[in-house]
Predicted model as a PDB file, atoms N, CA, C, CB and O in Angstrom, pLDDT in the B-factor column:
MODEL        1                                                                  
ATOM      1  N   UNK A   1     -49.046  23.505 -25.582  1.00 45.00           N  
ATOM      2  CA  UNK A   1     -50.212  22.760 -25.214  1.00 45.00           C  
ATOM      3  C   UNK A   1     -49.889  21.283 -25.071  1.00 45.00           C  
ATOM      4  CB  UNK A   1     -51.305  22.970 -26.226  1.00 45.00           C  
ATOM      5  O   UNK A   1     -50.404  20.637 -24.159  1.00 45.00           O  
ATOM      6  N   UNK A   2     -49.073  20.738 -25.921  1.00 52.00           N  
ATOM      7  CA  UNK A   2     -48.694  19.330 -25.809  1.00 52.00           C  
ATOM      8  C   UNK A   2     -47.901  19.090 -24.540  1.00 52.00           C  
ATOM      9  CB  UNK A   2     -47.881  18.889 -27.028  1.00 52.00           C  
ATOM     10  O   UNK A   2     -47.978  18.014 -23.946  1.00 52.00           O  
ATOM     11  N   UNK A   3     -47.144  20.085 -24.127  1.00 56.00           N  
ATOM     12  CA  UNK A   3     -46.357  19.949 -22.915  1.00 56.00           C  
ATOM     13  C   UNK A   3     -47.273  19.761 -21.698  1.00 56.00           C  
ATOM     14  CB  UNK A   3     -45.451  21.178 -22.727  1.00 56.00           C  
ATOM     15  O   UNK A   3     -46.970  18.946 -20.827  1.00 56.00           O  
ATOM     16  N   UNK A   4     -48.368  20.491 -21.625  1.00 56.00           N  
ATOM     17  CA  UNK A   4     -49.310  20.364 -20.514  1.00 56.00           C  
ATOM     18  C   UNK A   4     -49.963  18.978 -20.529  1.00 56.00           C  
ATOM     19  CB  UNK A   4     -50.389  21.471 -20.588  1.00 56.00           C  
ATOM     20  O   UNK A   4     -50.212  18.409 -19.467  1.00 56.00           O  
ATOM     21  N   UNK A   5     -50.241  18.436 -21.701  1.00 56.00           N  
ATOM     22  CA  UNK A   5     -50.865  17.123 -21.796  1.00 56.00           C  
ATOM     23  C   UNK A   5     -49.924  16.029 -21.300  1.00 56.00           C  
ATOM     24  CB  UNK A   5     -51.288  16.841 -23.235  1.00 56.00           C  
ATOM     25  O   UNK A   5     -50.357  15.096 -20.623  1.00 56.00           O  
ATOM     26  N   UNK A   6     -48.646  16.140 -21.634  1.00 56.00           N  
ATOM     27  CA  UNK A   6     -47.683  15.135 -21.182  1.00 56.00           C  
ATOM     28  C   UNK A   6     -47.562  15.131 -19.668  1.00 56.00           C  
ATOM     29  CB  UNK A   6     -46.316  15.384 -21.813  1.00 56.00           C  
ATOM     30  O   UNK A   6     -47.526  14.063 -19.057  1.00 56.00           O  
ATOM     31  N   UNK A   7     -47.498  16.289 -19.058  1.00 55.00           N  
ATOM     32  CA  UNK A   7     -47.369  16.336 -17.601  1.00 55.00           C  
ATOM     33  C   UNK A   7     -48.650  15.871 -16.928  1.00 55.00           C  
ATOM     34  CB  UNK A   7     -47.015  17.753 -17.138  1.00 55.00           C  
ATOM     35  O   UNK A   7     -48.600  15.302 -15.837  1.00 55.00           O  
ATOM     36  N   UNK A   8     -49.789  16.101 -17.552  1.00 55.00           N  
ATOM     37  CA  UNK A   8     -51.051  15.645 -16.979  1.00 55.00           C  
ATOM     38  C   UNK A   8     -51.111  14.124 -16.968  1.00 55.00           C  
ATOM     39  CB  UNK A   8     -52.241  16.218 -17.764  1.00 55.00           C  
ATOM     40  O   UNK A   8     -51.631  13.537 -16.019  1.00 55.00           O  
ATOM     41  N   UNK A   9     -50.592  13.481 -17.993  1.00 58.00           N  
ATOM     42  CA  UNK A   9     -50.583  12.023 -18.056  1.00 58.00           C  
ATOM     43  C   UNK A   9     -49.632  11.454 -17.008  1.00 58.00           C  
ATOM     44  CB  UNK A   9     -50.180  11.543 -19.462  1.00 58.00           C  
ATOM     45  O   UNK A   9     -49.953  10.459 -16.359  1.00 58.00           O  
ATOM     46  N   UNK A  10     -48.479  12.068 -16.840  1.00 59.00           N  
ATOM     47  CA  UNK A  10     -47.508  11.578 -15.867  1.00 59.00           C  
ATOM     48  C   UNK A  10     -48.035  11.698 -14.437  1.00 59.00           C  
ATOM     49  CB  UNK A  10     -46.196  12.341 -16.004  1.00 59.00           C  
ATOM     50  O   UNK A  10     -47.835  10.792 -13.628  1.00 59.00           O  
ATOM     51  N   UNK A  11     -48.691  12.783 -14.127  1.00 55.00           N  
ATOM     52  CA  UNK A  11     -49.150  13.022 -12.764  1.00 55.00           C  
ATOM     53  C   UNK A  11     -50.459  12.317 -12.458  1.00 55.00           C  
ATOM     54  CB  UNK A  11     -49.306  14.495 -12.526  1.00 55.00           C  
ATOM     55  O   UNK A  11     -50.896  12.318 -11.307  1.00 55.00           O  
ATOM     56  N   UNK A  12     -51.083  11.727 -13.433  1.00 62.00           N  
ATOM     57  CA  UNK A  12     -52.403  11.140 -13.269  1.00 62.00           C  
ATOM     58  C   UNK A  12     -52.410   9.993 -12.262  1.00 62.00           C  
ATOM     59  CB  UNK A  12     -52.914  10.652 -14.600  1.00 62.00           C  
ATOM     60  O   UNK A  12     -53.212  10.000 -11.327  1.00 62.00           O  
ATOM     61  N   UNK A  13     -51.533   9.016 -12.437  1.00 69.00           N  
ATOM     62  CA  UNK A  13     -51.531   7.851 -11.557  1.00 69.00           C  
ATOM     63  C   UNK A  13     -50.091   7.406 -11.331  1.00 69.00           C  
ATOM     64  CB  UNK A  13     -52.383   6.692 -12.154  1.00 69.00           C  
ATOM     65  O   UNK A  13     -49.600   6.511 -12.020  1.00 69.00           O  
ATOM     66  N   UNK A  14     -49.432   8.012 -10.392  1.00 72.00           N  
ATOM     67  CA  UNK A  14     -48.013   7.740 -10.158  1.00 72.00           C  
ATOM     68  C   UNK A  14     -47.784   6.363  -9.554  1.00 72.00           C  
ATOM     69  CB  UNK A  14     -47.423   8.797  -9.249  1.00 72.00           C  
ATOM     70  O   UNK A  14     -46.749   5.747  -9.808  1.00 72.00           O  
ATOM     71  N   UNK A  15     -48.719   5.873  -8.766  1.00 71.00           N  
ATOM     72  CA  UNK A  15     -48.535   4.565  -8.136  1.00 71.00           C  
ATOM     73  C   UNK A  15     -48.502   3.451  -9.181  1.00 71.00           C  
ATOM     74  CB  UNK A  15     -49.653   4.301  -7.119  1.00 71.00           C  
ATOM     75  O   UNK A  15     -47.632   2.582  -9.132  1.00 71.00           O  
ATOM     76  N   UNK A  16     -49.432   3.471 -10.113  1.00 70.00           N  
ATOM     77  CA  UNK A  16     -49.448   2.424 -11.137  1.00 70.00           C  
ATOM     78  C   UNK A  16     -48.261   2.585 -12.086  1.00 70.00           C  
ATOM     79  CB  UNK A  16     -50.773   2.460 -11.929  1.00 70.00           C  
ATOM     80  O   UNK A  16     -47.762   1.591 -12.614  1.00 70.00           O  
ATOM     81  N   UNK A  17     -47.805   3.804 -12.310  1.00 70.00           N  
ATOM     82  CA  UNK A  17     -46.636   4.023 -13.153  1.00 70.00           C  
ATOM     83  C   UNK A  17     -45.393   3.447 -12.482  1.00 70.00           C  
ATOM     84  CB  UNK A  17     -46.446   5.527 -13.444  1.00 70.00           C  
ATOM     85  O   UNK A  17     -44.548   2.859 -13.158  1.00 70.00           O  
ATOM     86  N   UNK A  18     -45.268   3.603 -11.189  1.00 74.00           N  
ATOM     87  CA  UNK A  18     -44.124   3.050 -10.461  1.00 74.00           C  
ATOM     88  C   UNK A  18     -44.193   1.528 -10.438  1.00 74.00           C  
ATOM     89  CB  UNK A  18     -44.074   3.602  -9.024  1.00 74.00           C  
ATOM     90  O   UNK A  18     -43.164   0.861 -10.536  1.00 74.00           O  
ATOM     91  N   UNK A  19     -45.385   0.980 -10.311  1.00 78.00           N  
ATOM     92  CA  UNK A  19     -45.554  -0.474 -10.290  1.00 78.00           C  
ATOM     93  C   UNK A  19     -45.271  -1.080 -11.660  1.00 78.00           C  
ATOM     94  CB  UNK A  19     -46.972  -0.841  -9.836  1.00 78.00           C  
ATOM     95  O   UNK A  19     -44.771  -2.202 -11.744  1.00 78.00           O  
ATOM     96  N   UNK A  20     -45.577  -0.370 -12.715  1.00 80.00           N  
ATOM     97  CA  UNK A  20     -45.364  -0.905 -14.061  1.00 80.00           C  
ATOM     98  C   UNK A  20     -43.880  -0.998 -14.416  1.00 80.00           C  
ATOM     99  CB  UNK A  20     -46.083  -0.040 -15.084  1.00 80.00           C  
ATOM    100  O   UNK A  20     -43.522  -1.712 -15.354  1.00 80.00           O  
ATOM    101  N   UNK A  21     -43.028  -0.307 -13.703  1.00 87.00           N  
ATOM    102  CA  UNK A  21     -41.593  -0.395 -13.959  1.00 87.00           C  
ATOM    103  C   UNK A  21     -41.012  -1.734 -13.521  1.00 87.00           C  
ATOM    104  CB  UNK A  21     -40.871   0.733 -13.251  1.00 87.00           C  
ATOM    105  O   UNK A  21     -39.864  -2.042 -13.843  1.00 87.00           O  
ATOM    106  N   UNK A  22     -41.782  -2.528 -12.796  1.00 90.00           N  
ATOM    107  CA  UNK A  22     -41.330  -3.842 -12.350  1.00 90.00           C  
ATOM    108  C   UNK A  22     -41.545  -4.924 -13.398  1.00 90.00           C  
ATOM    109  CB  UNK A  22     -42.040  -4.225 -11.079  1.00 90.00           C  
ATOM    110  O   UNK A  22     -41.161  -6.072 -13.176  1.00 90.00           O  
ATOM    111  N   UNK A  23     -42.146  -4.591 -14.529  1.00 92.00           N  
ATOM    112  CA  UNK A  23     -42.446  -5.550 -15.580  1.00 92.00           C  
ATOM    113  C   UNK A  23     -41.566  -5.284 -16.787  1.00 92.00           C  
ATOM    114  CB  UNK A  23     -43.929  -5.490 -15.970  1.00 92.00           C  
ATOM    115  O   UNK A  23     -41.231  -4.135 -17.071  1.00 92.00           O  
ATOM    116  N   UNK A  24     -41.188  -6.340 -17.500  1.00 92.00           N  
ATOM    117  CA  UNK A  24     -40.285  -6.245 -18.636  1.00 92.00           C  
ATOM    118  C   UNK A  24     -40.831  -7.056 -19.801  1.00 92.00           C  
ATOM    119  CB  UNK A  24     -38.876  -6.728 -18.254  1.00 92.00           C  
ATOM    120  O   UNK A  24     -41.410  -8.126 -19.613  1.00 92.00           O  
ATOM    121  N   UNK A  25     -40.642  -6.538 -20.997  1.00 94.00           N  
ATOM    122  CA  UNK A  25     -41.031  -7.278 -22.199  1.00 94.00           C  
ATOM    123  C   UNK A  25     -39.849  -8.157 -22.597  1.00 94.00           C  
ATOM    124  CB  UNK A  25     -41.446  -6.305 -23.375  1.00 94.00           C  
ATOM    125  O   UNK A  25     -38.741  -7.660 -22.794  1.00 94.00           O  
ATOM    126  N   UNK A  26     -40.084  -9.459 -22.717  1.00 93.00           N  
ATOM    127  CA  UNK A  26     -39.040 -10.420 -23.054  1.00 93.00           C  
ATOM    128  C   UNK A  26     -39.360 -11.022 -24.416  1.00 93.00           C  
ATOM    129  CB  UNK A  26     -38.917 -11.531 -21.965  1.00 93.00           C  
ATOM    130  O   UNK A  26     -40.480 -11.471 -24.659  1.00 93.00           O  
ATOM    131  N   UNK A  27     -38.368 -11.028 -25.300  1.00 92.00           N  
ATOM    132  CA  UNK A  27     -38.532 -11.613 -26.625  1.00 92.00           C  
ATOM    133  C   UNK A  27     -37.598 -12.810 -26.706  1.00 92.00           C  
ATOM    134  CB  UNK A  27     -38.234 -10.569 -27.766  1.00 92.00           C  
ATOM    135  O   UNK A  27     -36.393 -12.684 -26.491  1.00 92.00           O  
ATOM    136  N   UNK A  28     -38.168 -13.979 -27.021  1.00 90.00           N  
ATOM    137  CA  UNK A  28     -37.382 -15.203 -27.081  1.00 90.00           C  
ATOM    138  C   UNK A  28     -37.462 -15.783 -28.495  1.00 90.00           C  
ATOM    139  CB  UNK A  28     -37.881 -16.235 -26.028  1.00 90.00           C  
ATOM    140  O   UNK A  28     -38.543 -15.836 -29.081  1.00 90.00           O  
ATOM    141  N   UNK A  29     -36.333 -16.216 -29.040  1.00 91.00           N  
ATOM    142  CA  UNK A  29     -36.308 -16.873 -30.345  1.00 91.00           C  
ATOM    143  C   UNK A  29     -36.563 -18.362 -30.138  1.00 91.00           C  
ATOM    144  CB  UNK A  29     -34.944 -16.631 -31.078  1.00 91.00           C  
ATOM    145  O   UNK A  29     -35.905 -19.008 -29.323  1.00 91.00           O  
ATOM    146  N   UNK A  30     -37.525 -18.898 -30.886  1.00 91.00           N  
ATOM    147  CA  UNK A  30     -37.894 -20.311 -30.780  1.00 91.00           C  
ATOM    148  C   UNK A  30     -37.715 -20.942 -32.149  1.00 91.00           C  
ATOM    149  CB  UNK A  30     -39.367 -20.490 -30.263  1.00 91.00           C  
ATOM    150  O   UNK A  30     -38.234 -20.441 -33.146  1.00 91.00           O  
ATOM    151  N   UNK A  31     -36.986 -22.032 -32.191  1.00 93.00           N  
ATOM    152  CA  UNK A  31     -36.715 -22.700 -33.464  1.00 93.00           C  
ATOM    153  C   UNK A  31     -37.780 -23.750 -33.755  1.00 93.00           C  
ATOM    154  CB  UNK A  31     -35.320 -23.348 -33.449  1.00 93.00           C  
ATOM    155  O   UNK A  31     -38.125 -24.556 -32.891  1.00 93.00           O  
ATOM    156  N   UNK A  32     -38.288 -23.732 -34.963  1.00 91.00           N  
ATOM    157  CA  UNK A  32     -39.296 -24.690 -35.380  1.00 91.00           C  
ATOM    158  C   UNK A  32     -38.625 -26.030 -35.681  1.00 91.00           C  
ATOM    159  CB  UNK A  32     -40.074 -24.169 -36.616  1.00 91.00           C  
ATOM    160  O   UNK A  32     -37.670 -26.070 -36.457  1.00 91.00           O  
ATOM    161  N   UNK A  33     -39.098 -27.120 -35.091  1.00 92.00           N  
ATOM    162  CA  UNK A  33     -38.480 -28.421 -35.365  1.00 92.00           C  
ATOM    163  C   UNK A  33     -38.742 -28.907 -36.793  1.00 92.00           C  
ATOM    164  CB  UNK A  33     -38.992 -29.452 -34.374  1.00 92.00           C  
ATOM    165  O   UNK A  33     -37.959 -29.682 -37.343  1.00 92.00           O  
ATOM    166  N   UNK A  34     -39.822 -28.459 -37.376  1.00 93.00           N  
ATOM    167  CA  UNK A  34     -40.190 -28.906 -38.710  1.00 93.00           C  
ATOM    168  C   UNK A  34     -39.347 -28.243 -39.805  1.00 93.00           C  
ATOM    169  CB  UNK A  34     -41.656 -28.626 -38.953  1.00 93.00           C  
ATOM    170  O   UNK A  34     -38.783 -28.930 -40.657  1.00 93.00           O  
ATOM    171  N   UNK A  35     -39.261 -26.915 -39.779  1.00 94.00           N  
ATOM    172  CA  UNK A  35     -38.564 -26.210 -40.854  1.00 94.00           C  
ATOM    173  C   UNK A  35     -37.193 -25.694 -40.447  1.00 94.00           C  
ATOM    174  CB  UNK A  35     -39.401 -25.065 -41.330  1.00 94.00           C  
ATOM    175  O   UNK A  35     -36.371 -25.398 -41.315  1.00 94.00           O  
ATOM    176  N   UNK A  36     -36.925 -25.577 -39.155  1.00 93.00           N  
ATOM    177  CA  UNK A  36     -35.652 -25.044 -38.690  1.00 93.00           C  
ATOM    178  C   UNK A  36     -35.611 -23.531 -38.646  1.00 93.00           C  
ATOM    179  CB  UNK A  36     -34.555 -25.539 -39.559  1.00 93.00           C  
ATOM    180  O   UNK A  36     -34.595 -22.949 -38.266  1.00 93.00           O  
ATOM    181  N   UNK A  37     -36.712 -22.881 -39.034  1.00 96.00           N  
ATOM    182  CA  UNK A  37     -36.767 -21.423 -39.013  1.00 96.00           C  
ATOM    183  C   UNK A  37     -37.041 -20.932 -37.585  1.00 96.00           C  
ATOM    184  CB  UNK A  37     -37.859 -20.902 -39.990  1.00 96.00           C  
ATOM    185  O   UNK A  37     -37.627 -21.644 -36.769  1.00 96.00           O  
ATOM    186  N   UNK A  38     -36.613 -19.733 -37.313  1.00 95.00           N  
ATOM    187  CA  UNK A  38     -36.844 -19.142 -36.001  1.00 95.00           C  
ATOM    188  C   UNK A  38     -38.078 -18.263 -36.023  1.00 95.00           C  
ATOM    189  CB  UNK A  38     -35.628 -18.335 -35.551  1.00 95.00           C  
ATOM    190  O   UNK A  38     -38.340 -17.556 -36.996  1.00 95.00           O  
ATOM    191  N   UNK A  39     -38.832 -18.318 -34.938  1.00 93.00           N  
ATOM    192  CA  UNK A  39     -39.936 -17.401 -34.709  1.00 93.00           C  
ATOM    193  C   UNK A  39     -39.670 -16.724 -33.372  1.00 93.00           C  
ATOM    194  CB  UNK A  39     -41.332 -18.141 -34.725  1.00 93.00           C  
ATOM    195  O   UNK A  39     -38.874 -17.214 -32.570  1.00 93.00           O  
ATOM    196  N   UNK A  40     -40.320 -15.628 -33.139  1.00 93.00           N  
ATOM    197  CA  UNK A  40     -40.092 -14.876 -31.912  1.00 93.00           C  
ATOM    198  C   UNK A  40     -41.367 -14.834 -31.091  1.00 93.00           C  
ATOM    199  CB  UNK A  40     -39.603 -13.451 -32.223  1.00 93.00           C  
ATOM    200  O   UNK A  40     -42.446 -14.535 -31.603  1.00 93.00           O  
ATOM    201  N   UNK A  41     -41.225 -15.140 -29.804  1.00 91.00           N  
ATOM    202  CA  UNK A  41     -42.345 -15.102 -28.875  1.00 91.00           C  
ATOM    203  C   UNK A  41     -42.092 -13.985 -27.876  1.00 91.00           C  
ATOM    204  CB  UNK A  41     -42.535 -16.474 -28.152  1.00 91.00           C  
ATOM    205  O   UNK A  41     -41.014 -13.899 -27.288  1.00 91.00           O  
ATOM    206  N   UNK A  42     -43.082 -13.139 -27.690  1.00 92.00           N  
ATOM    207  CA  UNK A  42     -42.977 -12.010 -26.775  1.00 92.00           C  
ATOM    208  C   UNK A  42     -43.867 -12.245 -25.560  1.00 92.00           C  
ATOM    209  CB  UNK A  42     -43.360 -10.694 -27.483  1.00 92.00           C  
ATOM    210  O   UNK A  42     -44.975 -12.769 -25.679  1.00 92.00           O  
ATOM    211  N   UNK A  43     -43.368 -11.849 -24.388  1.00 92.00           N  
ATOM    212  CA  UNK A  43     -44.149 -11.949 -23.157  1.00 92.00           C  
ATOM    213  C   UNK A  43     -43.793 -10.797 -22.243  1.00 92.00           C  
ATOM    214  CB  UNK A  43     -43.907 -13.301 -22.448  1.00 92.00           C  
ATOM    215  O   UNK A  43     -42.689 -10.255 -22.299  1.00 92.00           O  
ATOM    216  N   UNK A  44     -44.740 -10.433 -21.403  1.00 93.00           N  
ATOM    217  CA  UNK A  44     -44.507  -9.437 -20.369  1.00 93.00           C  
ATOM    218  C   UNK A  44     -44.298 -10.223 -19.076  1.00 93.00           C  
ATOM    219  CB  UNK A  44     -45.711  -8.396 -20.253  1.00 93.00           C  
ATOM    220  O   UNK A  44     -45.184 -10.956 -18.637  1.00 93.00           O  
ATOM    221  N   UNK A  45     -43.107 -10.063 -18.464  1.00 93.00           N  
ATOM    222  CA  UNK A  45     -42.711 -10.865 -17.310  1.00 93.00           C  
ATOM    223  C   UNK A  45     -42.251  -9.930 -16.194  1.00 93.00           C  
ATOM    224  CB  UNK A  45     -41.586 -11.879 -17.688  1.00 93.00           C  
ATOM    225  O   UNK A  45     -41.642  -8.892 -16.453  1.00 93.00           O  
ATOM    226  N   UNK A  46     -42.547 -10.307 -14.958  1.00 93.00           N  
ATOM    227  CA  UNK A  46     -42.053  -9.534 -13.811  1.00 93.00           C  
ATOM    228  C   UNK A  46     -40.529  -9.621 -13.781  1.00 93.00           C  
ATOM    229  CB  UNK A  46     -42.668 -10.058 -12.464  1.00 93.00           C  
ATOM    230  O   UNK A  46     -39.957 -10.660 -14.111  1.00 93.00           O  
ATOM    231  N   UNK A  47     -39.879  -8.544 -13.390  1.00 92.00           N  
ATOM    232  CA  UNK A  47     -38.418  -8.485 -13.469  1.00 92.00           C  
ATOM    233  C   UNK A  47     -37.726  -9.527 -12.591  1.00 92.00           C  
ATOM    234  CB  UNK A  47     -37.944  -7.110 -13.077  1.00 92.00           C  
ATOM    235  O   UNK A  47     -36.578  -9.881 -12.859  1.00 92.00           O  
ATOM    236  N   UNK A  48     -38.387 -10.021 -11.560  1.00 93.00           N  
ATOM    237  CA  UNK A  48     -37.796 -11.046 -10.704  1.00 93.00           C  
ATOM    238  C   UNK A  48     -37.856 -12.441 -11.328  1.00 93.00           C  
ATOM    239  CB  UNK A  48     -38.495 -11.059  -9.365  1.00 93.00           C  
ATOM    240  O   UNK A  48     -37.146 -13.338 -10.874  1.00 93.00           O  
ATOM    241  N   UNK A  49     -38.673 -12.643 -12.340  1.00 92.00           N  
ATOM    242  CA  UNK A  49     -38.874 -13.965 -12.934  1.00 92.00           C  
ATOM    243  C   UNK A  49     -38.295 -14.100 -14.338  1.00 92.00           C  
ATOM    244  CB  UNK A  49     -40.336 -14.277 -12.974  1.00 92.00           C  
ATOM    245  O   UNK A  49     -38.620 -15.058 -15.039  1.00 92.00           O  
ATOM    246  N   UNK A  50     -37.453 -13.175 -14.764  1.00 91.00           N  
ATOM    247  CA  UNK A  50     -36.919 -13.204 -16.130  1.00 91.00           C  
ATOM    248  C   UNK A  50     -36.049 -14.426 -16.364  1.00 91.00           C  
ATOM    249  CB  UNK A  50     -36.119 -11.940 -16.414  1.00 91.00           C  
ATOM    250  O   UNK A  50     -36.201 -15.101 -17.382  1.00 91.00           O  
ATOM    251  N   UNK A  51     -35.139 -14.726 -15.444  1.00 92.00           N  
ATOM    252  CA  UNK A  51     -34.246 -15.878 -15.625  1.00 92.00           C  
ATOM    253  C   UNK A  51     -35.028 -17.180 -15.684  1.00 92.00           C  
ATOM    254  CB  UNK A  51     -33.219 -15.942 -14.492  1.00 92.00           C  
ATOM    255  O   UNK A  51     -34.698 -18.061 -16.478  1.00 92.00           O  
ATOM    256  N   UNK A  52     -36.053 -17.316 -14.862  1.00 91.00           N  
ATOM    257  CA  UNK A  52     -36.885 -18.532 -14.872  1.00 91.00           C  
ATOM    258  C   UNK A  52     -37.620 -18.662 -16.212  1.00 91.00           C  
ATOM    259  CB  UNK A  52     -37.908 -18.508 -13.695  1.00 91.00           C  
ATOM    260  O   UNK A  52     -37.726 -19.756 -16.767  1.00 91.00           O  
ATOM    261  N   UNK A  53     -38.121 -17.543 -16.718  1.00 88.00           N  
ATOM    262  CA  UNK A  53     -38.837 -17.565 -17.997  1.00 88.00           C  
ATOM    263  C   UNK A  53     -37.913 -17.971 -19.144  1.00 88.00           C  
ATOM    264  CB  UNK A  53     -39.455 -16.190 -18.285  1.00 88.00           C  
ATOM    265  O   UNK A  53     -38.310 -18.751 -20.009  1.00 88.00           O  
ATOM    266  N   UNK A  54     -36.699 -17.457 -19.159  1.00 87.00           N  
ATOM    267  CA  UNK A  54     -35.774 -17.781 -20.235  1.00 87.00           C  
ATOM    268  C   UNK A  54     -35.230 -19.203 -20.118  1.00 87.00           C  
ATOM    269  CB  UNK A  54     -34.630 -16.792 -20.245  1.00 87.00           C  
ATOM    270  O   UNK A  54     -34.790 -19.770 -21.119  1.00 87.00           O  
ATOM    271  N   UNK A  55     -35.249 -19.785 -18.934  1.00 89.00           N  
ATOM    272  CA  UNK A  55     -34.768 -21.148 -18.738  1.00 89.00           C  
ATOM    273  C   UNK A  55     -35.771 -22.187 -19.238  1.00 89.00           C  
ATOM    274  CB  UNK A  55     -34.470 -21.386 -17.269  1.00 89.00           C  
ATOM    275  O   UNK A  55     -35.398 -23.332 -19.496  1.00 89.00           O  
ATOM    276  N   UNK A  56     -37.033 -21.798 -19.376  1.00 83.00           N  
ATOM    277  CA  UNK A  56     -38.063 -22.716 -19.870  1.00 83.00           C  
ATOM    278  C   UNK A  56     -37.828 -23.063 -21.321  1.00 83.00           C  
ATOM    279  CB  UNK A  56     -39.451 -22.112 -19.701  1.00 83.00           C  
ATOM    280  O   UNK A  56     -37.179 -22.317 -22.054  1.00 83.00           O  
ATOM    281  N   UNK A  57     -38.362 -24.204 -21.733  1.00 69.00           N  
ATOM    282  CA  UNK A  57     -38.295 -24.574 -23.154  1.00 69.00           C  
ATOM    283  C   UNK A  57     -39.618 -24.429 -23.797  1.00 69.00           C  
ATOM    284  CB  UNK A  57     -37.801 -25.983 -23.335  1.00 69.00           C  
ATOM    285  O   UNK A  57     -39.757 -24.694 -24.991  1.00 69.00           O  
TER     286      UNK A  57                                                      
ENDMDL                                                                          
END                                                                             
């Protein structure tokens, strides 16, 4: 029964599933100037703009 549910989800909207493969989750470490500790910032970025996003400060 779970197998039928998985295939139903996959076949539901193939166009949006294909479009979502163009997006990537990017995690960047940012250093705090006050304490020197690192924090992590997460963003969802289009795969063509990853280098530009990582080049930002």
